[in-house]
N, CA, C and O atoms as a GROMACS GRO file, in nm:
protein
  576
    1MET      N    1  -1.969  -0.773   5.074
    1MET     CA    2  -2.054  -0.891   5.079
    1MET      C    3  -2.089  -0.960   4.946
    1MET      O    4  -2.103  -0.894   4.844
    2ASP      N    5  -2.104  -1.104   4.950
    2ASP     CA    6  -2.102  -1.176   4.825
    2ASP      C    7  -2.234  -1.138   4.750
    2ASP      O    8  -2.247  -1.158   4.629
    3ILE      N    9  -2.332  -1.084   4.827
    3ILE     CA   10  -2.473  -1.070   4.748
    3ILE      C   11  -2.429  -0.947   4.636
    3ILE      O   12  -2.449  -0.959   4.516
    4PHE      N   13  -2.375  -0.847   4.688
    4PHE     CA   14  -2.330  -0.753   4.603
    4PHE      C   15  -2.232  -0.787   4.490
    4PHE      O   16  -2.242  -0.732   4.380
    5LYS      N   17  -2.154  -0.862   4.512
    5LYS     CA   18  -2.065  -0.927   4.400
    5LYS      C   19  -2.119  -1.009   4.303
    5LYS      O   20  -2.062  -1.016   4.194
    6TYR      N   21  -2.250  -1.090   4.332
    6TYR     CA   22  -2.277  -1.164   4.230
    6TYR      C   23  -2.430  -1.136   4.200
    6TYR      O   24  -2.494  -1.213   4.129
    7GLN      N   25  -2.484  -1.025   4.256
    7GLN     CA   26  -2.635  -0.994   4.223
    7GLN      C   27  -2.652  -0.949   4.071
    7GLN      O   28  -2.766  -0.950   4.023
    8ASN      N   29  -2.560  -0.916   4.004
    8ASN     CA   30  -2.582  -0.886   3.863
    8ASN      C   31  -2.539  -0.988   3.761
    8ASN      O   32  -2.528  -0.963   3.641
    9ASP      N   33  -2.513  -1.108   3.818
    9ASP     CA   34  -2.413  -1.187   3.747
    9ASP      C   35  -2.519  -1.302   3.675
    9ASP      O   36  -2.466  -1.396   3.614
   10GLY      N   37  -2.648  -1.295   3.680
   10GLY     CA   38  -2.750  -1.401   3.639
   10GLY      C   39  -2.840  -1.428   3.768
   10GLY      O   40  -2.837  -1.364   3.874
   11LEU      N   41  -2.937  -1.558   3.730
   11LEU     CA   42  -3.005  -1.614   3.829
   11LEU      C   43  -2.941  -1.628   3.956
   11LEU      O   44  -2.838  -1.696   3.957
   12LEU      N   45  -2.985  -1.572   4.077
   12LEU     CA   46  -2.923  -1.595   4.220
   12LEU      C   47  -3.006  -1.621   4.310
   12LEU      O   48  -3.114  -1.561   4.313
   13PHE      N   49  -2.972  -1.717   4.400
   13PHE     CA   50  -3.073  -1.768   4.511
   13PHE      C   51  -2.959  -1.818   4.609
   13PHE      O   52  -2.853  -1.872   4.579
   14ILE      N   53  -3.011  -1.785   4.738
   14ILE     CA   54  -2.924  -1.826   4.842
   14ILE      C   55  -3.036  -1.903   4.949
   14ILE      O   56  -3.142  -1.855   4.988
   15CYS      N   57  -2.980  -2.037   4.984
   15CYS     CA   58  -3.058  -2.090   5.083
   15CYS      C   59  -2.980  -2.125   5.215
   15CYS      O   60  -2.857  -2.124   5.214
   16GLY      N   61  -3.047  -2.154   5.321
   16GLY     CA   62  -2.973  -2.184   5.444
   16GLY      C   63  -3.069  -2.167   5.558
   16GLY      O   64  -3.179  -2.114   5.546
   17ASP      N   65  -3.017  -2.221   5.677
   17ASP     CA   66  -3.060  -2.212   5.792
   17ASP      C   67  -3.035  -2.076   5.864
   17ASP      O   68  -2.930  -2.059   5.926
   18PHE      N   69  -3.151  -1.959   5.854
   18PHE     CA   70  -3.126  -1.835   5.881
   18PHE      C   71  -3.194  -1.817   6.016
   18PHE      O   72  -3.194  -1.901   6.105
   19ASN      N   73  -3.259  -1.680   6.020
   19ASN     CA   74  -3.316  -1.676   6.149
   19ASN      C   75  -3.478  -1.638   6.127
   19ASN      O   76  -3.516  -1.606   6.014
   20ARG      N   77  -3.560  -1.644   6.224
   20ARG     CA   78  -3.690  -1.639   6.224
   20ARG      C   79  -3.750  -1.491   6.165
   20ARG      O   80  -3.744  -1.387   6.230
   21CYS      N   81  -3.794  -1.501   6.059
   21CYS     CA   82  -3.836  -1.353   6.009
   21CYS      C   83  -3.982  -1.344   6.029
   21CYS      O   84  -4.038  -1.235   6.028
   22GLY      N   85  -4.052  -1.468   6.049
   22GLY     CA   86  -4.211  -1.448   6.072
   22GLY      C   87  -4.282  -1.387   5.963
   22GLY      O   88  -4.268  -1.418   5.845
   23CYS      N   89  -4.368  -1.288   6.013
   23CYS     CA   90  -4.447  -1.244   5.896
   23CYS      C   91  -4.408  -1.087   5.858
   23CYS      O   92  -4.487  -1.012   5.799
   24LEU      N   93  -4.281  -1.050   5.898
   24LEU     CA   94  -4.222  -0.928   5.859
   24LEU      C   95  -4.223  -0.918   5.715
   24LEU      O   96  -4.207  -1.018   5.644
   25HIS      N   97  -4.243  -0.791   5.664
   25HIS     CA   98  -4.233  -0.793   5.523
   25HIS      C   99  -4.095  -0.769   5.459
   25HIS      O  100  -4.022  -0.682   5.506
   26ASP      N  101  -4.058  -0.841   5.355
   26ASP     CA  102  -3.936  -0.828   5.317
   26ASP      C  103  -3.912  -0.739   5.197
   26ASP      O  104  -3.834  -0.764   5.105
   27TYR      N  105  -3.990  -0.631   5.209
   27TYR     CA  106  -3.977  -0.526   5.097
   27TYR      C  107  -4.045  -0.395   5.142
   27TYR      O  108  -4.107  -0.398   5.248
   28ILE      N  109  -4.040  -0.307   5.089
   28ILE     CA  110  -4.096  -0.166   5.132
   28ILE      C  111  -4.235  -0.149   5.061
   28ILE      O  112  -4.251  -0.124   4.941
   29SER      N  113  -4.337  -0.170   5.162
   29SER     CA  114  -4.464  -0.139   5.115
   29SER      C  115  -4.487  -0.023   5.079
   29SER      O  116  -4.450   0.076   5.141
   30GLY      N  117  -4.573  -0.020   4.940
   30GLY     CA  118  -4.604   0.096   4.872
   30GLY      C  119  -4.506   0.151   4.789
   30GLY      O  120  -4.528   0.255   4.725
   31VAL      N  121  -4.374   0.077   4.781
   31VAL     CA  122  -4.270   0.107   4.684
   31VAL      C  123  -4.254  -0.015   4.585
   31VAL      O  124  -4.270  -0.009   4.463
   32ASP      N  125  -4.216  -0.140   4.668
   32ASP     CA  126  -4.188  -0.237   4.592
   32ASP      C  127  -4.332  -0.308   4.565
   32ASP      O  128  -4.432  -0.284   4.633
   33VAL      N  129  -4.330  -0.393   4.462
   33VAL     CA  130  -4.441  -0.479   4.417
   33VAL      C  131  -4.423  -0.609   4.397
   33VAL      O  132  -4.383  -0.653   4.289
   34LEU      N  133  -4.452  -0.689   4.507
   34LEU     CA  134  -4.429  -0.829   4.519
   34LEU      C  135  -4.545  -0.898   4.552
   34LEU      O  136  -4.629  -0.835   4.617
   35PRO      N  137  -4.573  -1.045   4.513
   35PRO     CA  138  -4.680  -1.110   4.583
   35PRO      C  139  -4.675  -1.132   4.708
   35PRO      O  140  -4.563  -1.148   4.757
   36ASP      N  141  -4.773  -1.137   4.779
   36ASP     CA  142  -4.800  -1.149   4.918
   36ASP      C  143  -4.720  -1.305   4.966
   36ASP      O  144  -4.719  -1.399   4.886
   37ARG      N  145  -4.676  -1.313   5.057
   37ARG     CA  146  -4.612  -1.434   5.124
   37ARG      C  147  -4.685  -1.493   5.206
   37ARG      O  148  -4.728  -1.421   5.295
   38ASN      N  149  -4.726  -1.644   5.208
   38ASN     CA  150  -4.791  -1.698   5.298
   38ASN      C  151  -4.703  -1.748   5.424
   38ASN      O  152  -4.618  -1.836   5.410
   39THR      N  153  -4.724  -1.699   5.526
   39THR     CA  154  -4.634  -1.721   5.638
   39THR      C  155  -4.718  -1.826   5.711
   39THR      O  156  -4.841  -1.828   5.717
   40VAL      N  157  -4.627  -1.921   5.770
   40VAL     CA  158  -4.690  -2.013   5.865
   40VAL      C  159  -4.615  -2.018   5.996
   40VAL      O  160  -4.639  -2.110   6.074
   41ASN      N  161  -4.534  -1.933   6.023
   41ASN     CA  162  -4.469  -1.909   6.160
   41ASN      C  163  -4.457  -1.762   6.175
   41ASN      O  164  -4.413  -1.691   6.085
   42TYR      N  165  -4.498  -1.715   6.294
   42TYR     CA  166  -4.502  -1.579   6.308
   42TYR      C  167  -4.404  -1.528   6.420
   42TYR      O  168  -4.406  -1.414   6.465
   43THR      N  169  -4.322  -1.625   6.457
   43THR     CA  170  -4.212  -1.586   6.556
   43THR      C  171  -4.109  -1.498   6.482
   43THR      O  172  -4.082  -1.519   6.364
   44VAL      N  173  -4.050  -1.396   6.557
   44VAL     CA  174  -3.944  -1.308   6.499
   44VAL      C  175  -3.839  -1.303   6.595
   44VAL      O  176  -3.871  -1.299   6.714
   45ASN      N  177  -3.721  -1.303   6.564
   45ASN     CA  178  -3.627  -1.243   6.651
   45ASN      C  179  -3.541  -1.141   6.597
   45ASN      O  180  -3.538  -1.120   6.475
   46ILE      N  181  -3.458  -1.064   6.696
   46ILE     CA  182  -3.378  -0.958   6.643
   46ILE      C  183  -3.310  -0.993   6.516
   46ILE      O  184  -3.317  -0.916   6.420
   47TYR      N  185  -3.241  -1.110   6.510
   47TYR     CA  186  -3.160  -1.152   6.375
   47TYR      C  187  -3.244  -1.154   6.262
   47TYR      O  188  -3.210  -1.105   6.154
   48GLY      N  189  -3.364  -1.214   6.285
   48GLY     CA  190  -3.450  -1.215   6.179
   48GLY      C  191  -3.499  -1.064   6.116
   48GLY      O  192  -3.525  -1.051   5.996
   49GLU      N  193  -3.508  -0.962   6.203
   49GLU     CA  194  -3.529  -0.831   6.176
   49GLU      C  195  -3.412  -0.764   6.107
   49GLU      O  196  -3.426  -0.676   6.022
   50LEU      N  197  -3.289  -0.812   6.149
   50LEU     CA  198  -3.166  -0.781   6.061
   50LEU      C  199  -3.149  -0.824   5.947
   50LEU      O  200  -3.097  -0.757   5.858
   51PHE      N  201  -3.198  -0.965   5.930
   51PHE     CA  202  -3.201  -1.020   5.810
   51PHE      C  203  -3.305  -0.969   5.702
   51PHE      O  204  -3.282  -0.971   5.581
   52ILE      N  205  -3.417  -0.924   5.757
   52ILE     CA  206  -3.516  -0.864   5.674
   52ILE      C  207  -3.458  -0.705   5.607
   52ILE      O  208  -3.483  -0.659   5.496
   53ASP      N  209  -3.381  -0.647   5.709
   53ASP     CA  210  -3.318  -0.522   5.668
   53ASP      C  211  -3.216  -0.533   5.554
   53ASP      O  212  -3.204  -0.441   5.473
   54LEU      N  213  -3.139  -0.650   5.545
   54LEU     CA  214  -3.056  -0.711   5.442
   54LEU      C  215  -3.136  -0.700   5.304
   54LEU      O  216  -3.107  -0.637   5.203
   55PHE      N  217  -3.239  -0.777   5.332
   55PHE     CA  218  -3.332  -0.790   5.199
   55PHE      C  219  -3.369  -0.656   5.140
   55PHE      O  220  -3.367  -0.632   5.020
   56ILE      N  221  -3.398  -0.582   5.223
   56ILE     CA  222  -3.486  -0.442   5.187
   56ILE      C  223  -3.367  -0.380   5.105
   56ILE      O  224  -3.382  -0.339   4.990
   57ASN      N  225  -3.236  -0.378   5.179
   57ASN     CA  226  -3.126  -0.312   5.106
   57ASN      C  227  -3.056  -0.367   5.001
   57ASN      O  228  -2.975  -0.298   4.939
   58THR      N  229  -3.077  -0.486   4.972
   58THR     CA  230  -3.026  -0.563   4.852
   58THR      C  231  -3.139  -0.581   4.742
   58THR      O  232  -3.104  -0.608   4.627
   59ASN      N  233  -3.248  -0.570   4.769
   59ASN     CA  234  -3.356  -0.598   4.681
   59ASN      C  235  -3.389  -0.731   4.654
   59ASN      O  236  -3.434  -0.772   4.547
   60PHE      N  237  -3.360  -0.809   4.775
   60PHE     CA  238  -3.402  -0.966   4.760
   60PHE      C  239  -3.535  -0.978   4.859
   60PHE      O  240  -3.585  -0.891   4.929
   61CYS      N  241  -3.570  -1.102   4.842
   61CYS     CA  242  -3.716  -1.130   4.903
   61CYS      C  243  -3.694  -1.278   4.934
   61CYS      O  244  -3.598  -1.339   4.887
   62ILE      N  245  -3.789  -1.338   5.016
   62ILE     CA  246  -3.822  -1.475   5.056
   62ILE      C  247  -3.885  -1.542   4.963
   62ILE      O  248  -3.993  -1.498   4.923
   63LEU      N  249  -3.835  -1.652   4.913
   63LEU     CA  250  -3.916  -1.732   4.810
   63LEU      C  251  -4.020  -1.829   4.899
   63LEU      O  252  -4.131  -1.856   4.852
   64ASN      N  253  -3.986  -1.873   5.012
   64ASN     CA  254  -4.090  -1.946   5.088
   64ASN      C  255  -4.214  -1.868   5.105
   64ASN      O  256  -4.219  -1.750   5.140
   65GLY      N  257  -4.312  -1.945   5.077
   65GLY     CA  258  -4.465  -1.889   5.080
   65GLY      C  259  -4.497  -1.811   4.961
   65GLY      O  260  -4.612  -1.767   4.957
   66ARG      N  261  -4.420  -1.784   4.862
   66ARG     CA  262  -4.452  -1.748   4.723
   66ARG      C  263  -4.426  -1.836   4.620
   66ARG      O  264  -4.329  -1.911   4.613
   67ASN      N  265  -4.527  -1.825   4.531
   67ASN     CA  266  -4.521  -1.932   4.421
   67ASN      C  267  -4.499  -2.078   4.466
   67ASN      O  268  -4.413  -2.147   4.412
   68SER      N  269  -4.584  -2.126   4.571
   68SER     CA  270  -4.563  -2.221   4.644
   68SER      C  271  -4.678  -2.339   4.585
   68SER      O  272  -4.789  -2.307   4.542
   69VAL      N  273  -4.630  -2.472   4.592
   69VAL     CA  274  -4.731  -2.588   4.599
   69VAL      C  275  -4.749  -2.625   4.723
   69VAL      O  276  -4.858  -2.671   4.757
   70ARG      N  277  -4.651  -2.612   4.806
   70ARG     CA  278  -4.638  -2.637   4.956
   70ARG      C  279  -4.585  -2.592   5.029
   70ARG      O  280  -4.471  -2.639   5.030
   71ASN      N  281  -4.604  -2.490   5.131
   71ASN     CA  282  -4.546  -2.413   5.235
   71ASN      C  283  -4.555  -2.478   5.374
   71ASN      O  284  -4.662  -2.517   5.421
   72ASP      N  285  -4.441  -2.488   5.437
   72ASP     CA  286  -4.448  -2.554   5.584
   72ASP      C  287  -4.359  -2.512   5.665
   72ASP      O  288  -4.278  -2.428   5.626
   73LEU      N  289  -4.354  -2.562   5.802
   73LEU     CA  290  -4.245  -2.528   5.882
   73LEU      C  291  -4.127  -2.590   5.824
   73LEU      O  292  -4.147  -2.692   5.758
   74THR      N  293  -4.001  -2.545   5.837
   74THR     CA  294  -3.878  -2.602   5.819
   74THR      C  295  -3.798  -2.682   5.921
   74THR      O  296  -3.720  -2.771   5.888
   75SER      N  297  -3.822  -2.646   6.048
   75SER     CA  298  -3.734  -2.703   6.152
   75SER      C  299  -3.836  -2.773   6.237
   75SER      O  300  -3.924  -2.700   6.282
   76ILE      N  301  -3.840  -2.889   6.265
   76ILE     CA  302  -3.940  -2.975   6.353
   76ILE      C  303  -3.848  -3.056   6.431
   76ILE      O  304  -3.769  -3.137   6.382
   77SER      N  305  -3.866  -3.026   6.568
   77SER     CA  306  -3.774  -3.112   6.668
   77SER      C  307  -3.850  -3.114   6.806
   77SER      O  308  -3.955  -3.052   6.824
   78VAL      N  309  -3.789  -3.188   6.897
   78VAL     CA  310  -3.833  -3.182   7.034
   78VAL      C  311  -3.830  -3.059   7.084
   78VAL      O  312  -3.926  -3.030   7.157
   79LYS      N  313  -3.730  -2.959   7.062
   79LYS     CA  314  -3.742  -2.821   7.068
   79LYS      C  315  -3.863  -2.746   7.041
   79LYS      O  316  -3.904  -2.661   7.120
   80GLY      N  317  -3.918  -2.772   6.940
   80GLY     CA  318  -4.023  -2.681   6.885
   80GLY      C  319  -4.026  -2.689   6.721
   80GLY      O  320  -3.947  -2.757   6.656
   81CYS      N  321  -4.116  -2.620   6.674
   81CYS     CA  322  -4.146  -2.614   6.542
   81CYS      C  323  -4.124  -2.484   6.478
   81CYS      O  324  -4.185  -2.394   6.534
   82SER      N  325  -4.058  -2.450   6.382
   82SER     CA  326  -4.047  -2.310   6.334
   82SER      C  327  -4.028  -2.305   6.192
   82SER      O  328  -4.045  -2.409   6.128
   83VAL      N  329  -3.992  -2.185   6.127
   83VAL     CA  330  -3.944  -2.165   5.976
   83VAL      C  331  -3.814  -2.099   6.016
   83VAL      O  332  -3.817  -1.992   6.077
   84VAL      N  333  -3.702  -2.156   5.984
   84VAL     CA  334  -3.578  -2.085   5.982
   84VAL      C  335  -3.488  -2.123   5.868
   84VAL      O  336  -3.372  -2.083   5.858
   85ASP      N  337  -3.543  -2.194   5.789
   85ASP     CA  338  -3.469  -2.240   5.644
   85ASP      C  339  -3.551  -2.158   5.547
   85ASP      O  340  -3.674  -2.158   5.542
   86TYR      N  341  -3.461  -2.081   5.463
   86TYR     CA  342  -3.514  -1.997   5.368
   86TYR      C  343  -3.439  -1.999   5.247
   86TYR      O  344  -3.319  -2.024   5.236
   87CYS      N  345  -3.544  -1.961   5.131
   87CYS     CA  346  -3.442  -1.955   5.000
   87CYS      C  347  -3.468  -1.800   4.993
   87CYS      O  348  -3.579  -1.758   5.022
   88ILE      N  349  -3.368  -1.716   4.954
   88ILE     CA  350  -3.387  -1.593   4.899
   88ILE      C  351  -3.335  -1.555   4.774
   88ILE      O  352  -3.234  -1.612   4.733
   89THR      N  353  -3.391  -1.465   4.707
   89THR     CA  354  -3.358  -1.428   4.562
   89THR      C  355  -3.374  -1.286   4.547
   89THR      O  356  -3.428  -1.221   4.637
   90PRO      N  357  -3.326  -1.225   4.431
   90PRO     CA  358  -3.351  -1.072   4.399
   90PRO      C  359  -3.491  -1.066   4.361
   90PRO      O  360  -3.538  -1.167   4.308
   91TYR      N  361  -3.560  -0.973   4.379
   91TYR     CA  362  -3.701  -0.939   4.339
   91TYR      C  363  -3.724  -0.975   4.187
   91TYR      O  364  -3.821  -1.041   4.150
   92ASP      N  365  -3.638  -0.933   4.112
   92ASP     CA  366  -3.643  -0.954   3.954
   92ASP      C  367  -3.643  -1.096   3.906
   92ASP      O  368  -3.689  -1.132   3.798
   93SER      N  369  -3.576  -1.191   4.016
   93SER     CA  370  -3.566  -1.316   3.972
   93SER      C  371  -3.680  -1.422   4.024
   93SER      O  372  -3.673  -1.544   4.010
   94LEU      N  373  -3.786  -1.350   4.088
   94LEU     CA  374  -3.882  -1.409   4.179
   94LEU      C  375  -3.975  -1.500   4.051
   94LEU      O  376  -4.000  -1.618   4.074
   95ASN      N  377  -4.005  -1.459   3.965
   95ASN     CA  378  -4.085  -1.504   3.850
   95ASN      C  379  -4.025  -1.644   3.793
   95ASN      O  380  -4.092  -1.735   3.743
   96TYR      N  381  -3.892  -1.644   3.810
   96TYR     CA  382  -3.822  -1.779   3.733
   96TYR      C  383  -3.833  -1.880   3.842
   96TYR      O  384  -3.806  -1.996   3.812
   97LEU      N  385  -3.868  -1.855   3.957
   97LEU     CA  386  -3.861  -1.968   4.063
   97LEU      C  387  -3.987  -2.015   4.099
   97LEU      O  388  -4.043  -1.947   4.185
   98ILE      N  389  -4.048  -2.113   4.059
   98ILE     CA  390  -4.187  -2.148   4.077
   98ILE      C  391  -4.229  -2.287   4.148
   98ILE      O  392  -4.138  -2.369   4.142
   99ASP      N  393  -4.319  -2.321   4.198
   99ASP     CA  394  -4.367  -2.456   4.266
   99ASP      C  395  -4.263  -2.467   4.386
   99ASP      O  396  -4.210  -2.574   4.415
  100PHE      N  397  -4.238  -2.350   4.453
  100PHE     CA  398  -4.169  -2.399   4.597
  100PHE      C  399  -4.245  -2.473   4.691
  100PHE      O  400  -4.356  -2.443   4.733
  101THR      N  401  -4.164  -2.587   4.725
  101THR     CA  402  -4.234  -2.685   4.822
  101THR      C  403  -4.143  -2.705   4.927
  101THR      O  404  -4.022  -2.693   4.907
  102VAL      N  405  -4.193  -2.739   5.049
  102VAL     CA  406  -4.152  -2.783   5.171
  102VAL      C  407  -4.169  -2.917   5.203
  102VAL      O  408  -4.278  -2.956   5.244
  103THR      N  409  -4.072  -2.993   5.189
  103THR     CA  410  -4.117  -3.153   5.222
  103THR      C  411  -4.050  -3.175   5.365
  103THR      O  412  -3.929  -3.160   5.382
  104ARG      N  413  -4.139  -3.213   5.466
  104ARG     CA  414  -4.091  -3.248   5.591
  104ARG      C  415  -3.996  -3.370   5.570
  104ARG      O  416  -4.001  -3.440   5.469
  105THR      N  417  -3.904  -3.390   5.680
  105THR     CA  418  -3.823  -3.521   5.688
  105THR      C  419  -3.914  -3.606   5.794
  105THR      O  420  -3.977  -3.569   5.893
  106THR      N  421  -3.898  -3.733   5.735
  106THR     CA  422  -3.969  -3.852   5.831
  106THR      C  423  -3.885  -3.956   5.874
  106THR      O  424  -3.921  -4.052   5.942
  107ASP      N  425  -3.749  -3.930   5.823
  107ASP     CA  426  -3.662  -4.034   5.873
  107ASP      C  427  -3.588  -3.989   6.011
  107ASP      O  428  -3.537  -3.877   6.006
  108SER      N  429  -3.579  -4.044   6.103
  108SER     CA  430  -3.510  -3.993   6.228
  108SER      C  431  -3.353  -3.998   6.211
  108SER      O  432  -3.286  -3.937   6.294
  109SER      N  433  -3.301  -4.055   6.124
  109SER     CA  434  -3.142  -4.061   6.101
  109SER      C  435  -3.091  -3.941   6.023
  109SER      O  436  -2.970  -3.920   6.006
  110ILE      N  437  -3.206  -3.850   5.968
  110ILE     CA  438  -3.149  -3.739   5.895
  110ILE      C  439  -3.189  -3.612   5.955
  110ILE      O  440  -3.285  -3.620   6.032
  111PRO      N  441  -3.141  -3.503   5.938
  111PRO     CA  442  -3.156  -3.363   6.024
  111PRO      C  443  -3.308  -3.347   6.039
  111PRO      O  444  -3.398  -3.396   5.971
  112ASP      N  445  -3.314  -3.270   6.142
  112ASP     CA  446  -3.464  -3.221   6.175
  112ASP      C  447  -3.495  -3.109   6.067
  112ASP      O  448  -3.602  -3.053   6.088
  113HIS      N  449  -3.430  -3.068   5.966
  113HIS     CA  450  -3.499  -2.965   5.896
  113HIS      C  451  -3.548  -3.016   5.770
  113HIS      O  452  -3.494  -3.111   5.714
  114SER      N  453  -3.660  -2.947   5.720
  114SER     CA  454  -3.716  -2.998   5.592
  114SER      C  455  -3.649  -2.964   5.474
  114SER      O  456  -3.559  -2.879   5.474
  115LEU      N  457  -3.686  -3.027   5.368
  115LEU     CA  458  -3.620  -3.021   5.243
  115LEU      C  459  -3.686  -2.918   5.158
  115LEU      O  460  -3.804  -2.934   5.130
  116LEU      N  461  -3.617  -2.804   5.111
  116LEU     CA  462  -3.681  -2.694   5.026
  116LEU      C  463  -3.627  -2.748   4.889
  116LEU      O  464  -3.522  -2.803   4.855
  117SER      N  465  -3.757  -2.706   4.817
  117SER     CA  466  -3.732  -2.756   4.660
  117SER      C  467  -3.825  -2.650   4.576
  117SER      O  468  -3.930  -2.605   4.621
  118TRP      N  469  -3.769  -2.614   4.442
  118TRP     CA  470  -3.859  -2.531   4.343
  118TRP      C  471  -3.812  -2.581   4.205
  118TRP      O  472  -3.719  -2.656   4.179
  119ASN      N  473  -3.897  -2.522   4.125
  119ASN     CA  474  -3.869  -2.520   3.973
  119ASN      C  475  -3.788  -2.401   3.923
  119ASN      O  476  -3.812  -2.296   3.984
  120VAL      N  477  -3.710  -2.394   3.839
  120VAL     CA  478  -3.656  -2.299   3.758
  120VAL      C  479  -3.714  -2.288   3.629
  120VAL      O  480  -3.692  -2.384   3.555
  121VAL      N  481  -3.784  -2.195   3.583
  121VAL     CA  482  -3.839  -2.175   3.455
  121VAL      C  483  -3.779  -2.037   3.366
  121VAL      O  484  -3.780  -1.920   3.404
  122PHE      N  485  -3.729  -2.090   3.243
  122PHE     CA  486  -3.671  -2.002   3.158
  122PHE      C  487  -3.758  -1.992   3.025
  122PHE      O  488  -3.814  -2.095   2.987
  123ASN      N  489  -3.772  -1.878   2.956
  123ASN     CA  490  -3.859  -1.858   2.869
  123ASN      C  491  -3.774  -1.874   2.723
  123ASN      O  492  -3.831  -1.845   2.618
  124GLU      N  493  -3.641  -1.919   2.725
  124GLU     CA  494  -3.567  -1.929   2.645
  124GLU      C  495  -3.463  -2.044   2.663
  124GLU      O  496  -3.450  -2.095   2.774
  125CYS      N  497  -3.386  -2.087   2.554
  125CYS     CA  498  -3.293  -2.200   2.583
  125CYS      C  499  -3.153  -2.123   2.643
  125CYS      O  500  -3.104  -2.026   2.585
  126VAL      N  501  -3.106  -2.172   2.746
  126VAL     CA  502  -2.986  -2.130   2.813
  126VAL      C  503  -2.907  -2.245   2.846
  126VAL      O  504  -2.956  -2.356   2.866
  127ASP      N  505  -2.777  -2.217   2.851
  127ASP     CA  506  -2.659  -2.290   2.910
  127ASP      C  507  -2.650  -2.286   3.046
  127ASP      O  508  -2.647  -2.173   3.095
  128VAL      N  509  -2.645  -2.398   3.134
  128VAL     CA  510  -2.627  -2.388   3.255
  128VAL      C  511  -2.499  -2.471   3.325
  128VAL      O  512  -2.489  -2.594   3.331
  129THR      N  513  -2.422  -2.391   3.366
  129THR     CA  514  -2.303  -2.452   3.442
  129THR      C  515  -2.305  -2.444   3.596
  129THR      O  516  -2.334  -2.340   3.656
  130ILE      N  517  -2.272  -2.560   3.658
  130ILE     CA  518  -2.306  -2.561   3.793
  130ILE      C  519  -2.133  -2.579   3.843
  130ILE      O  520  -2.060  -2.667   3.799
  131ASN      N  521  -2.097  -2.489   3.928
  131ASN     CA  522  -1.971  -2.504   3.996
  131ASN      C  523  -1.992  -2.560   4.135
  131ASN      O  524  -2.065  -2.499   4.213
  132GLU      N  525  -1.936  -2.664   4.169
  132GLU     CA  526  -1.965  -2.739   4.283
  132GLU      C  527  -1.836  -2.726   4.356
  132GLU      O  528  -1.723  -2.739   4.307
  133ASN      N  529  -1.872  -2.693   4.502
  133ASN     CA  530  -1.752  -2.690   4.592
  133ASN      C  531  -1.743  -2.842   4.640
  133ASN      O  532  -1.840  -2.896   4.694
  134VAL      N  533  -1.631  -2.902   4.621
  134VAL     CA  534  -1.584  -3.049   4.648
  134VAL      C  535  -1.576  -3.061   4.788
  134VAL      O  536  -1.640  -3.146   4.851
  135THR      N  537  -1.494  -2.973   4.845
  135THR     CA  538  -1.481  -2.989   5.012
  135THR      C  539  -1.621  -3.010   5.072
  135THR      O  540  -1.632  -3.108   5.145
  136SER      N  541  -1.726  -2.936   5.053
  136SER     CA  542  -1.814  -2.931   5.122
  136SER      C  543  -1.946  -3.003   5.078
  136SER      O  544  -2.043  -3.031   5.149
  137GLY      N  545  -1.925  -3.028   4.933
  137GLY     CA  546  -2.054  -3.104   4.878
  137GLY      C  547  -2.163  -3.001   4.837
  137GLY      O  548  -2.264  -3.042   4.779
  138SER      N  549  -2.147  -2.873   4.863
  138SER     CA  550  -2.250  -2.782   4.826
  138SER      C  551  -2.223  -2.705   4.708
  138SER      O  552  -2.109  -2.700   4.662
  139PHE      N  553  -2.336  -2.632   4.647
  139PHE     CA  554  -2.322  -2.576   4.527
  139PHE      C  555  -2.281  -2.420   4.565
  139PHE      O  556  -2.351  -2.347   4.636
  140ASP      N  557  -2.170  -2.386   4.511
  140ASP     CA  558  -2.121  -2.240   4.509
  140ASP      C  559  -2.200  -2.141   4.432
  140ASP      O  560  -2.254  -2.040   4.479
  141LYS      N  561  -2.200  -2.180   4.309
  141LYS     CA  562  -2.274  -2.066   4.203
  141LYS      C  563  -2.311  -2.147   4.089
  141LYS      O  564  -2.247  -2.242   4.044
  142VAL      N  565  -2.430  -2.096   4.042
  142VAL     CA  566  -2.496  -2.150   3.904
  142VAL      C  567  -2.491  -2.045   3.814
  142VAL      O  568  -2.561  -1.945   3.831
  143ASP      N  569  -2.397  -2.060   3.701
  143ASP     CA  570  -2.377  -1.960   3.584
  143ASP      C  571  -2.491  -1.994   3.479
  143ASP      O  572  -2.494  -2.104   3.424
  144VAL      N  573  -2.586  -1.894   3.455
  144VAL     CA  574  -2.692  -1.905   3.355
  144VAL      C  575  -2.672  -1.806   3.248
  144VAL      O  576  -2.750  -1.800   3.154
   0.00000   0.00000   0.00000
């Protein structure tokens, strides 16, 4: 799995349309020390439970609702509203990702998913190289 391949290469975060994790803890209570997550959707499905298990086994956590400026629903359509889009990061990278913001889409010509954004803060000067996947237009990896 790519998480294990890249988890020690530097700052890592993964974003996507995942499953409904609701208010499940993405860490082991009493063992891991993480800031509380403000949850705006409480629906959980079986895949969300499996997703949470992946976090616990890889020391990853959900950025949504932590270090937030504005946390909100990420999918809003005629089928309903929910949080299915997440940004995940290793526990030890959480303090570098601040001002997490969910911006709802208002233009009907774009997808019904919200925009997730955040700032990355470093305490020292670093060189950043972005490797872009040209075929899909998405970012593969950021080397820091």
